C-alpha positions as CSV (number, residue, x, y, z in Angstrom):
1,M,-28.7,17.7,18.4
2,W,-25.5,18.3,20.4
3,G,-23.5,16.5,17.8
4,I,-24.6,18.9,15.1
5,I,-23.9,21.9,17.2
6,F,-20.4,20.7,18.2
7,S,-19.5,19.7,14.7
8,N,-20.5,23.1,13.4
9,F,-18.5,24.7,16.2
10,L,-15.4,22.6,15.2
11,V,-15.7,23.7,11.6
12,I,-16.6,27.4,12.1
13,M,-14.4,28.5,15.0
14,P,-11.0,27.7,13.5
15,L,-12.0,29.5,10.3
16,R,-13.2,32.5,12.2
17,G,-10.1,32.5,14.4
18,Q,-7.8,32.2,11.4
19,G,-9.4,35.2,9.7
20,M,-9.3,37.3,12.8
21,N,-5.7,36.4,13.6
22,T,-4.6,37.5,10.2
23,Y,-6.6,40.7,10.4
24,A,-5.2,41.5,13.9
25,E,-1.6,40.8,12.8
26,R,-1.9,43.2,9.8
27,M,-3.4,45.9,12.0
28,I,-0.6,45.6,14.6
29,S,1.9,45.5,11.8
30,D,0.6,48.7,10.3
31,R,0.5,50.3,13.8
32,I,4.2,49.5,14.5
33,G,5.5,50.7,11.2
34,G,5.1,47.7,8.9
35,D,7.1,45.1,10.9
36,L,5.0,41.9,10.2
37,A,7.5,39.7,12.1
38,G,7.1,41.9,15.2
39,A,3.3,41.8,14.8
40,F,3.4,37.9,15.0
41,F,5.3,38.1,18.3
42,R,3.0,40.7,19.7
43,V,-0.1,38.7,18.9
44,N,1.3,35.9,21.0
45,W,1.1,38.0,24.2
46,F,-2.6,37.3,24.1
47,A,-2.1,33.6,24.3
48,P,-2.2,33.5,28.2
49,V,-5.5,35.4,28.2
50,I,-7.0,33.0,25.7
51,V,-5.9,30.0,27.8
52,G,-7.3,31.5,30.9
53,L,-10.7,32.1,29.3
54,M,-10.7,28.6,28.0
55,A,-10.1,27.3,31.6
56,I,-13.0,29.4,32.8
57,V,-15.2,27.9,30.1
58,L,-14.2,24.3,31.0
59,I,-14.9,25.0,34.7
60,C,-18.4,26.4,33.9
61,Y,-19.1,23.5,31.5
62,G,-18.5,21.0,34.4
63,R,-21.1,22.8,36.5
64,D,-23.7,23.0,33.8
65,E,-23.4,19.4,32.7
66,D,-25.3,17.8,35.7
67,P,-28.4,20.0,35.5
68,M,-28.6,19.4,31.7
69,L,-28.4,15.6,32.2
70,E,-31.2,15.8,34.9
71,K,-33.4,17.9,32.5
72,A,-32.8,15.4,29.7
73,R,-33.7,12.4,31.9
74,A,-36.8,14.2,33.1
75,G,-37.8,14.8,29.5
76,G,-37.5,11.1,28.7
77,E,-34.2,11.1,26.9
78,E,-32.1,8.0,27.1
79,I,-28.6,8.8,28.3
């Protein structure tokens, strides 16, 4: 089950991100007077925020893994 969820995540998230990134760049470009190159650089200011959020997710994932494994073992799953 987790393999299906993870593979869907790997397929869908880059496509969503690609679409939102283009949309955000165009919106910023229109806001600053049509300078698309400037919009590309301004979008990169969000990269540290994204990296920080990913670090938080990885930390939380490590905490949630042990209880999930215990529940799976209690349910009779072979791990």
